[in-house]
N, C-alpha and C positions, 0 to 999 in steps of 0.2 A: 238511348234508342228504344223505340216502341218495341215491345216483344213480339206481339201476334200480328204482324203486318201480313199482307197477302202472300208475300213471297214465303214467309215462315210457314204459314198454313199449307201453301202448295207444296213446300219441302217435306212437311211431315206427312201430307198425303202421299206423295211419290215414295218416301221411305217406307210407309206401311204397306203400299202396294207391292213394292219390290221385296219386302221381308216376306210378305205372304206368298209371293211366287216362288221364293226359296223354300219356304216351308212346304209348298204344295208341289214340289219338283216331281215327285213320283206320279202325280196326277196329270200335270200339264206337259210332261215330257220334255221340259226345257232345262238344260243344264244349269244348276245353281251357280256355277262360276260365271257364266255369260250373264245371268241376272245380276249377280253382284258387281261385276265390272260395269255394266250399263247403268246400274243404280248409283255407283260412285260418281261416274261422270255426270249423270243428271242431277244429283244433289249438289255437287259443286257448281255446276252451270247455273242452277236456280240461286244459289248463293251469291255467285259472282254478279248476276243480273239484278238481284234485289238488294245487294250491299250498298249503302250509300257512302261507303268510305272509298278513298282512292283505289284505283285498280292495283297499285303497288302494295297496299296494305292486304288486300285480299290475296294476292300472290305470296306474300309473306306468310299468311296463315296457312295456306295450301303447302308451301314449302316446309314448314315446321312440322305439320302433321305427317307429310310424306317422309320425312326424316325419321319420325318415331315409328311409323309402320315399317319403314324399310329396316329398322333395326331387328324388328320381329321376324320380318321375312328372311333377312340373311342368317339369323340365329336358326330359324327353322330349316333352311336349306343346308347349313352346316350340319345341324343335328341329323337330318334325314340321310345325308351323305355318309356320315360316320356309321350310323345304324346299318345302311345298306352295305357298306364296306365290310363290316364285321360279318353280316349275314352271308355275303357273297363268298367269304372265306370259310363259311360254316363255323364261324368262331363261337356262336352261341351253343353249339353242340358240345363244347368242352366242359359245360357244367349244367346244361339244360336237363340232363337225365335225373339230376338230383331233384329237380322241381316237379318232374313228371309223376303224376299219380292218376290212377283210374277213377278214384272217388271224385265225384263232382263237388261235393261239399268241402272236401279238403282242398281241392284246387282253388275254389272260391276264396277260401280264407288265406291260403298261401299268396295268391296273386295280389290280393287287397293289401296284406300286411307289407309285401315288398314294396308296392306302389306308395303306400302311405309314408313309409320311412325313406324310401329313395327320393321322393319328390321333396322332402325337407332338406335333403343334401344337394340334390340337383335343382330342378324346378319342375312344375307340373306339366309343361309343354315337352321337355326332354324326356321326363319319365314316361309320358304317354307314348311317345314314338318308340321308345325302347321296349316298354312292356307290350306293346301291340305286336312288335316284332318277335318277341318271344312267345306270346300266345299263338301266333300263327304256326309256330313250330310245335307247340304243345297240343293244340286243338286244330286240326287241319281244315275242318269244315266251318265255313263262315257262319252259317245258321246256328251252330252250337257255340260259336265264340260270341254271340251277340251279348248275352248277360255279362260275360266276364269282361268284355271289352268296355262296355258301359260302366261297370263297377271300378274298372281301372281309372276312369275319368273321375268318379266320385272319390275314390281313394287318393288320387293325385292331387285333386283340388283341395281335399282336407288336409293332406300332408303338407301342401305348400303354404297353408295359411298360418301355420304356427312358427315359421322361422323367417328371418329377414330376407333370405334369398330363395325362398320356395315359391313365391308368386309376385308378379310384377307389381301388384297393388301394396302389398306388404313391404316390397322393396322401396316403393315410392314413399311410403309412410316412414320407413327407416331412414332413408336418405334425407327426407324433409325434416328430421329431427322430431317427429310426432311419437315415435315408439323407439324403445331400446331393445337390445337383443335378449337380455335376461328376462325383461318383463313379458314380452310377447311369447317367448318360449314357456315361461313359467305359468302363465294365465290362460293361453290360447290352446295349448296342447290337448287338454282334456276335453273342452267344448269341441274341438275339431274331431277328436277320437269318437266323441258321442255321435257326432253328425255322421260319421262313418258307420259306426256300430249298429245304429238302428236299421238301415237298409241292408246291411250285411246279415243280421239276424233274420230279417224277413225273408231274403232269398235263400238263406241256409235251410229253412223249412220249405221253400218252394222247389229246390233242386233235389232230385233224388237219383238213385242208382249210380252207375259207373259208365265211364266212356268205354266204348269198344276197344279192344286191344289194338294198340298202335300198330300200323304196318311198318313203322320205322323204329330201328333200334338206334338211338342217338350215339350209343356207345361204339357201335360197330360201323356207322355210316362214315366213309372216308372223308378225312378233313382236307382242305386245300392247303398247299404249302404256306407256311407261315401263319396258320390259323390261330395257334396259341399266343404268339406274338401280337397279332392284330387284335385279338379279343382283350388281352390284358392291357395293352397300350390304349386301346379305345376306351376302356372303363377308366383308366387313370386319367386320360385326357378329358372325358366327361366331367370327372370330379375336379379337374384342374380349372374348369370354367368359373365356378363361384369363387375359387381361391384366387384366380387371376383378377377378378372383380374387387375382391377385398384388398389385394395387394397393391393394385394400381389405381383404383377408382374408375376404371375405364368401364363402359357398358358391357353387358354380357355378351353381345354379338361378337365383340372383338376377341373375347376369350374363346368362343366358339370357332372363330376363323383361324385363330392361331393354332388351335387344337386340329383342325382340319388340315392345315398346312403341314404340321408335324407328321400327321398320319400319311398325308400325300407323299412326303419326302420318304418316309419309311417304306411304303409299298413300292414307290418307284425304284428305290435302291434294291429291294427284294426281287422284283419281277422284271426289271427293264431288259435283262439278258435273255429272257424266255418268251419268245414270240407267242407260244401257246397260253400265256398267262395274261393276255390282254383284259380278259374279264374280270381280273382281279385288281385292275389299276382304276384310279379315280376318274379319268376321262370317260371310260365305258360306264362306270358306276352313275355318273351324272346323267347319262341318257336313260337310266332307269327311274330317276326321281319323278314323282308325280307333280308336274309343273302346275297341273290343274288345281291342285290343293293350295299351293302357294298363291296363285293368282286369286283364288276364292278369298283367301285372307286379305289380300290387297284391296279387293272390292269392298268387302263388308266393313273392314276397319275404316277405310276412307269415307264410306257412306256415314258411319257414326261420327267421324270426325267433322263432317259437314254440318251435322246437327249441333255438335259441340261449339263450333265456331260461331254459330248464331247466338249462342248464350242461353239456348233453350233448356239445356241440361242444368246449367248453373241456376237458372230461374226455378226449375223444378226442385232442386235441392233447397234453395232458399224458402220456396213455398212450404216444403215439409217442415222446415225449421220454424215457420210461422204457425202451422196448424198442429203440429205435433211436438209438444214440449218435452216429451220423454225421450231421453237419448237412446234407450233400448229399442223404442219403437222406430226411431229415425234410422238407426243402424240396421234393424231388421228390414225395413222397407228398401233401404239402399241395396241390401243383398238380394232382395226378390227382384227389384228392378234390374239388377245386374245380370239376371238370368236372361233378360230380354235385350238390353242395351249393354254394350261393352263396359266392364267395371272400371277400367282405367279413367275415362273422362268423369265418370261419377265420383270416384275417389278424388280426382284432381279438383273437381268442383267442390267437394266437401272440404278439402284442404284449404281452398280459397275463401270458404264461408267463415272458418274459424281460425283466428291466429292462436299462437302459442300462449299469449297473455291471457286470453279468454278461457282456452282450453289447454291447460298445460301438458307437457310431456308425460306419456304414459297414463293419461286419463282414461277412464273407462270407455269414453266415446271412441277414441282413437283405437283401442284395443277391440272394441266390438266392431268397428268398421273393418279392421284387419281380418276378423273371423268372418263377417258377413260378405264382404267382397270376394274373399277366397272361396268359401264354401257355397255361397248363394249361386254361383254361376253353374253349379252342377244340376240345379232344378230342371234346366232346359239344356238340350244337347249344344245349343248355340250360345250358350251363356258364358263360355270361357274359351280361351285359345286352344285349351287341350281338347275340349268338345268339338270345336271347329275342325281341329286335326283329325279327330276320330271320324267325322263325317267324310273327310277326304280320303283317309286310309282304309276305312271299313265299309264306306258307303252307308253308314247309318242314317235313317232318314228322320225328319223331325217328329212325325206322328208315332212311329215305332218307340221311339224313346220317351215320349210324353205319355203313351198309354202304359208301357211296361215298367218304366223306371221313376218318372218324375214325383209321383205321390210319396212313395217311402222316402225318397231323397228330401222332399219338402219337409216331411215331418221330422226327419233326422236333423235337418237344419234348424227347425224351430226348437227341438229338444236341446241342441247344442247352445243355442242362444239362451235358453232358459237355465241351462246348467251354469253358464257364465253369470247370469244376473243374480241368481239366488246363492251361488257358492262363493263367488269372488266379491 
């Protein structure tokens, strides 16, 4: 099939216009979720009209992509509900005072290190949701949280790149047999750490002084009934998600759903006899979930999937292979492009380009792609699922992130890649 037909060019144009409208949300005053949903429908409409294959084939493509996107959405819904449930019980107050410090520099390092290592055990999306909830407790004012929230994304994406369960693209490579657990941990940990360390050092010198004395004493603030049980069960259930995947082979969203169901049972048993505790039960918690963020995920991911279905992303990957013979350059470009376009189809296209006979298990190319796809998404706020979640949770706009965060993160990304190339 010819690659650049009229419908393909039209599809690319519509995608770029929609992407620009999302970026310029704060100027045009149109909610990014509305744009994303409209963009998804228009992209798929253009694909359906221009696709020469039978309608059933096009519907099958849409169904497959919707299935993949739904897994992310159900995972996100479950994680957000668990976090909100812990928060409604004031469960984070059981330990949060240990993290509280008035030093802005110390707070930055503490938050980043927790996000980096927690993401390796959970995943970057769950870690982001959890850490943003904690930051809201530690730093009440959103303007003061901006830098810390953005660095959570950088740390979570970097931490997710060096374990098979920390990032969806690393998981794809692991399940596909391109990388093994010991190799990705042994060789990608330090490059990932370097990619975080550079922007962390930059902002360490930028932030000065102390936070004003908090009006809230987390140790004295009364907890809701069952706060300790809900907090510790919640953390255990979060950690159970990757274990469930390893044990059963089922996708992560199933582990998140079973964790949510267990917590639902626990809170129902605790509170069903008490009329005044309705706000501590899951049905009420679900009314507090930001549905707009979930629909934004749906729109933007389906839009990218429409591009993928045309074969344009795979063609772009093959063009890179033709013009750039150096594996490090190819992997670096894939990471940079993943800051603009979802890294999942990019990695999927790369996996389709090279078979394991040509590029064997644990070859430098696969390991560099694991690093690049995981950490490259931090360059722009929309470059990773964690970044998209941040936009929804903290209302961080594209240009604020681009202006204040992107350049140090980009330099850190390049330094991490250079570290891998010249050390391993």
